[in-house]
N, C-alpha and C positions, 0 to 999 in steps of 0.2 A: 505493500499500500504507500502511495508516494505522500507524504506530509505535506503541510504547507511550507513555501519556501520562508526561511528566517526573514528573509529583507522585505517581506511584507508588514511584519512587525517592529523591526529592527532596520531603517530603510538607508542610514547614513552611510552605509559603505556599499550601497548598491552600485554606482557608477565606476566604483573600482575592482569590484568582486565579480560581477553579474558578466556571463559570456555573451557574446554578440548576439544570440538567438534572445535570450531574456532581456537584452538592451532594446532590440528593434520591438519586443511585445509592449514593453513599456511605453515606447515612443507612440504605438500604435494605439495604444489605452488611450494617452494623452490626445491622439487626433480624433478618435470617436468621441472625447468629452468636449473637445474645442470646436469640431468641425460643423458648420452652417450657426455657430452661435457668436457674433463679433464681439460681443462683451466680456470672451472667456478667453484670456492668455495666459500662457503658462511659459516661463522664463528657462533658460537652459540648464540643464544637469538638475530638473526638479524630480521627484518622484512620488507617484499618487497609487496609492495601492489600488490594486482590484477588489478588495475586501473593504473599502472604504465606501460610505454612500455620498458622493459629489454633486448636487443636485442645485447648482447656482445660479439665477437671475444675472450675475456679475461676478466674474472670478478673473482675478488678476494675482499671479502666483510670480513672485522675484524670483530670480536665479537661485539653484540649489535649495530650493524649499521642498519639504518633503512633508506627505500625510499618510501615517501609517494605518495600519487595518484596524476596522471596528468605528473609524470617524464618523462621523454623522454632520453634514456640512449642507448648509441652505441658506438662501438669501444674498446677500452681497459681502464678498470676503476680498480686501484688498492686502496682499502683503509686500513687503519689502523681500530683499536678498536673505538667505540664511535663515529661513525660518522653519521650527519644526513642529508638527502639531502630530503628537504622540498618539499610541492606539485608544481608542474609545472616547476621544476628545468630542464634544459636541459643540459647534460654532454654528449661530443661527441669526437671523437678521440683519442687521447693517453693521459690519465689523473692519475696521481698518487697522493693520499693524504696520510697524516701521521695517527696521532691518534688526536681523540676529535676536528675532523675538523666540523663547523656546517655553514650550506648552507640555507641560507633564501628562501622564494619563488619568482619563475619567474627569479632565474637568470639563466646565460648562461656561461657554462664553455667549450670551444671551441677549443679543442686540434687539430684543423687540418686547412685547409684554402685553398682557390682556388688559382692557379696561375692567372695572369690575363695580359698574354702579348698581346700586340696589334695584332689585325688581326684575331684572333680568338675567336669565341664567349665562353665565359667564362666557360658555361656547358659543353662545349668540352674540356676543359682545365684540365690536370692531376692535383689531390689533392696533398699538402703537408701537412708534420705533422711535427713538433718540439718537440710538447707534451708540456705537462703542470703539474710543480710540486708543489704542497703544502705541507705544512710543518706541525708541530703537533702544536694542540691549536690555530687554526684560526677560528674567525668569519667572514663570510660571509655574508653581508646584502642582503635584498630582492631588484629585480632587477639588481643584477649587473651582469657586462659582463667581464671577462676574456679570452682575446686572445691568440692564438696560441705562444708557446715559451715563457711564462711567469713563471717565480718562484716564489713563494710567501713564504716568510719566516715564521717560526714558531711564535706563539703569536702575528700573526699581527691580524689587524683588517680592513676591507673591507667596506667603508661606503655604506649604501642603496645607489642603482644608480650609483655605481662608474662604470668608464669604466677603466679596467687595461690594459695598453699596453704595459708596462715594468717590470721588477722585483721588488718585494717590500720587503726591508729590514726585517728582523726577529725585532719585536716588534713595527713595524710602524703603525700607522693609516694613511690612505689614504681614498681619497675620490674628486669627480668629474669625468667631462670627458674633456679630458684624466685625469684620477685619478693623485692629487698629495699630497705628504706629508702634513700632518696635523699636529699630534704630537708625541710623543711614547707613547704607552701603556705601554711600558718595556723598560728602557734605554738601550741603548747597551752594556754599561759594563756588565749588568747583563743577558743579551740573547746571546752574542757572546763571546766564550772562548777568542778570542784575541790570539796573540802571548806568551803573559807575562803568563797569567793565563791558557793557553792551555800548556805552557812549565812544570808548575806545574802538571797539570794531567798527562803529559808525564811521569815524574817524578815517581810519584807516581806508573804509571801504571809499568814501567819498573821493579821497586823495588816488586810488586806482583808479575808479570812474573817471576821472579827469585824464590820467596818464592814458588810460585807455581809447579815448572820447574818438580821436584821429584815425585810429586804426579800425574803429568801428564803422566811421564813416566810409573808409577807403572799400574795406570788405564788402559795402552794400552799393557801391555805385559803378553801373554798367557803362564804362566808355563808349560802347557800340550805340547807344543810343542817349548818351549824356542824362541819365535820369537814374534814381535811387530806386533800387528793389529791396523788398524787405529782408531776405535772406538768400543764401545762396541757393541757387535753381528756380527762384520765385521771378515773376516777370514785374516790371516797373509799375506802381499805383499811384495816384494822387497821394493817398495816406503816406505812403512811404516817404515822398518829396517833404510832406507836412512834418512827418518824425522826426526825419533827419535835420530838419531847421531846428526842432524844438531839441533835440538832442545837443546840438552845436551850441544854442543859447544856453543851455542848461549847463553845459560842463566846460565851454571853451568862451563863452561870453561874445560869441559872434556868430555870424553865418557860416554854412558849411563850406569849407574853401574851394569844392570842386566848381562854383561859379561866385563871381560876386554878389552883394546882397541886389543889386539892381537886375543882375542875371536872374535870381531864384523869384523876385519879385515879378517880373515881367512875364516868366515862364507862368506862375499861379493865377495873374489876371488874365493871360491869353487864354488860361481854361475856362474862364467865365462866360457864359452864353449873354450876349448882349441885349438879347430881349426879357431873359427870366431872372438872371443873375445865378443860375445854376451851374454848379461844377460836376460834370459828368464825368464816371469813372473812366480810365483806361483801356482799350484793349491789348491782347497780346504783344501788337505790334508798337505800341505807345501812342496811338493815336484814339482820340475821344469816340466813345460809343455815342451813338444818336437816338434822338427821341424820347428821352427820359426826363422825368421832373422829379420835384422834391419829393414824391410818394416812394420814390427809389430808395432803400436802404443807403447805399453809397452815395447818392445825392445828396440825401439829408444829413449825414455824417460830414460832407465836406465843407458843409456850412460852418463846421466847427474846425477842424482839420486845417483846411486852406484858410477861412478867416482869421483863426488864432496866429498860423505861419505868417502869414501877410503883416498881422498887427505886431510880431516880434519883429519882423523886418522892419518896423516903422510906418507901415502901409496899411493898404485897406482895399474891399473891393472896390470896383470902379462901376458896376452896374448894379443898378437897386436889385433888391432881392423881393420878388412878385409876391414871393409866399406870403409876404408880411404886407406890403404896399396895397396889395388888391384884396387884403381879408377883411370880412367884416364881422362885426362882434356875433351875429348869429352865427356865421359860417364856423368861427372858432369853435364855440359850442357844441358845434355838432360835430366838428372836427375831434374834440376831444371824446365825445360821447362815442364816436364809432371807433376808435381805438380799441384795438383786442386787448382788452384788460383782462378779459375771463381767461382767453385761451393762450394769449402770449403777451404778458405782463413787459417783458423786457422790448419788444418792439414798441410797443405803446410809448412808454417811456423814451425809447430811441427817437422817435418823433417829436416828443413832447421837446426833448433838448432840443432837436434841430429847430424847431419853430422857435423857440426861447430864445436862442444864438441868434437867429436871423432878426429877430426882434432887437437884440443888443446892437448888431451891427447898423440896423436901419437908425437907430436913435442917435448912435456915435456919429453916423454922417449927416444927420440931420435931415434925413430923407423922412417927409411927412408918413406919418403912422396913423392909419384910421380911427377916429375917435371910437374909444371902447374898446377896442382890440385886445390892449395890454391887461385891461381889467376883465375881460372876460377870461383870458386864459388862467389868470390867478384866481379870480372867483370859482371857475369851475374845480381847479385843484383843491382850494381849500375846502368847498361844499363837499366834495366827493372824496377825499382821505379818511380811510377806514380809522375809526377811533379805536380800535382793538390792537392794529398794527401800526397805525402810523402812516400808512402807504396805501398806495393805490393796487387793484388787480386782485385776482383769486389766486392760491396755490393751483399746482397741476399735479395729478397723479403721478406722475413719473417723474417729476423735478422738485416736488415739494416747494418749497419756500423760495429756491434760487429765483425764479423770473419774477418772483415779487419784490425781491432785494435787490435783484439787479435794475430792474426797470426803475425802482424809486431812486437808484442812484441816477440814473439816466436823467428822469425826469427833475429831480430837485437840483441835480447841477446846473442844469439849463436855465431853472427858473429861481426857486429860493435863495439857492448858494451863490448863482452870477449875478442876480440882483441885490444881494443883501438883505433878504428878508426871512424873518422868523418861520421855521417848519410849525404846521399846526398841532402836532402832536410828539414834540421830541423825544420824552421819556418812554412811549411805545415804541419809538422807532428802535431806540436802545433795547428795549426788550426783543424786541424783533431779529435785531440783527446778532445779539449775543446768542441768542439760541439758534439761530441758521448756523454760525459759525462753528457750532459745534457737530454738524452734520458731517460724519465721515465721508459720506459718498463725494462730497465736493473738497473738503479740508483735510483729509488726512495725508498723511506724506505721500508724495505723487500725484495726487488727485488735484491740487490747488492749479488754478491758473490766474493771470493777470486780472481778467475781468472778475472774477469770483471775488479776489482779494481785495482790488481797490474798491468794490461794489460794497464791503464790508468797513475798509479802512476810512473811507471818506465819509459815512455816515457817523461813524463813531467820534471823527474828529469836528465835523459839523454839530452834533449835539454835546460836545464836550463842556460847554461853559454851564450845562445843567447840574453837572457833578453826581448825575443820578448814576449809580452802580460804578462809580469811579474804579476802585480798586480792580472790579472785572474786567472793566475795559482797558486797564493798564495791564493788567495778566494777559489779556487777548492779543494786544498791539506787541507786548514783550516778546510772546511765542510766536507770532506771524513775522516779527521783523527779525529776531534771531535765525529763523528759519530761510527768509527771502536773501540773507547776504551770502548765505551758503552757496546760493545758486547761480553768481557771476561766473562767467566764462571769460578769464584773461585774454583781451583782445578782441572780444566778440561779444559782451555784454549779456543780457538776459535773455532767454526763450519765453515765448506766451507761457508756455504750461512748464511747471515745476517738472524736470527732469528725475526719474528714477530708474531702477530696473525694471518695472511693470511697464513703463512708456517710452523705453527706449526704442529708438527709430520713428516715433512718429516726428510728421513734418512741425507740428505746433512746439515741440522740444529742442528744433534747433535756434540758436541766437539770432536775433534779428531786430530790425529798426522798432517794430510795434512793442514785442516785449520788454525791451532796452527802455523806450521811453515811458511805458505805463509802470514798470517795476521801480523806475527812479523815483516816479511820483508816489508810489504805495510807499518806498522805503522812506521819504519824506514825511508823510502824513503820520506813519508811525510811530518816528522817530520824534514829532514834534508831540504827539499825545502823550509821550514820556518825558518830553523836556529836554531831548538831547538832538534836534534838527540841527542848529547851528554848528554842531560838529562838520554837519556833511560840506558846507562851505557852499551850497547852492539851495535854490527854491524856486520851484515850478513857477513859470510864468506864463503857460501857453492855456491849452485844453484844461490842463489838470491844476490851474494856479489856485491856492487856497483863498485869495481874499475875493471878495466880488470884484467882477471886472469892471476898468475905468470908464468911464462915458461921462455924460452930462449929470452933474450932480453928483458922480461918486468919483472919488480920487483912490 
C-alpha cells in the first residue's frame, strides 16, 4: 500500500527533494487551480498540497509560499514571499499577510463574521467582513485563532493557543484567551520608525528624489516624437507631459529641460480646441484624437493636468472652457444628478473634479461664468452628501467602500479643497476613511496603489483641523508613509502600484511619471499630517497642491 507523500504535510523541502515527475505534477495542480481564474496567481517554487481545500475568489501567493495538507482556505488570500500555511490551518474571508509569515498547524484566521441581531436565526443573517492584515516576519503558533478586523504588526509572535481579538503591535509577543501582551520580541524603537527617525528617512528620501529627478525625466523622454511617455514601452500622453512638468517643478524648481518653458507652454496650448477649450487625448502616433468632448474621461482630466501644468509654467489656457461658460444652474443640477453615484462613484467624482477645475480656470481668466452655476454645483454637493459617510455615492458589492472614498477625493479636491470651503461632514469623512484604510483587499502589502493611498491621505489631511481621532489618523499616516518610502526605485521613481512578489511583472508596477508624481504628493501629505513635511524640502504646487488654488479673492 502506497502511503501519503510526506511532502503533503511537510512541504518545505519539496523543490529540493522531489523528483521531476512529482514536480511536474505539482505544477499541473497549480495550473488547474489558477487556470481560468484571473484573480488567482501563484509565485515561483510554491507548493499547494493536493490534500488541501483551496477555493478562493482571489488568491495571490508570493514566491516560495506553501500550503500543507488539510488546510481549508476560502475567500481572498494575499501573501508575500516565504509564507507557510501548515497542516489543518483554516484561513477564510479577507486575509492579507506580508513576507515570511509562519502559521502553525490547526490555526484559524477568520477574516469574516456573522451578524447576530436578535430575532433572526444566525444562519439567516448576512456575513460581514472587515478583513485581517498580518505584517512581515510574523510567527503564529499552533491552535491560534485570529478574529475578523485584527491587524498583526510585523515581527510579532502569537503564542500557541492565543485567541487574538485586538490589534497586535509590531514586535510584540502575545498569548492567552483573549491574547494579552507578554513581552517584546523587538523593542518598539527598533520596529517602528516613529516621527523622529521617520523624519530622518523623509529628509533622506527628499534628497534622493531631487538627485534622481533628471534621470527620471530622461528615462521618460521619447526623442523620436519629442514627447514624454509614462514608462518604458508606453506611448506618449497628454498626462505624461503634465506629470513631467509637475515632477520637474517639484524636485528641480524649473521646467523639464527637454524643452524650454515656452516650448512646453506652446505644446499644451496647441492641444486645446479653439472652439470648446477641450484637450483631447493623443493616439499612438502622437496626434490628437478627434470628436471628443468633456464627457470623455481623459478630456475631463486634462482640465486638471494640462491646466495645472500651464499654471506651473506661469501660463494658462488660451481658449475659454465651454463646459463652464455655456453651463446653466439647471443644467448643472441635472449634470450632478445624472452622474453614476450608485454604480460608479469614482467616475462621478472624476467629472465633478473636472468641472470644478474648469470653473476655477474660468474665474482666474476673468471669463464670465453664468450666474448661479457655481452656487448650483456647491449647493447640490452640500445637499446630497451622506451624513453617515460624509461622502457621495453608494458602496458596490465587489469593491466595497473603494469607489465612494476615491470618488470623494476627486469630488472634494476639485470643489471644497480647491476653493477653500469647509466640508459638510468632516468627522464622518474621518470615520469612513479610517474604516476603509483597514480593508486588506486594497491596503495589504502589495495591494496598494497611488490612487487608493492618495484618496485616503488627502481626506485625512483635509480634515486634520478637526482633531477628531487624531491618534488613529497619525498612526495610519505613519504606517503608510513608512511603507511608501521603501518603494522608490533609484533613478526611476515610483511605480503606480506598490511592487511585491505577488504583483511582479504587472505593467502598473513599472516605475513611471504618473506613479512618481502621485506618490511624491502622497509622501508630502502623510508627512505633513505627522508634522515632518518640511524635511522633504518640496511642496506640491500643481494638481495635488494642499492650499486652495490661487485666483481672484484667493492667495
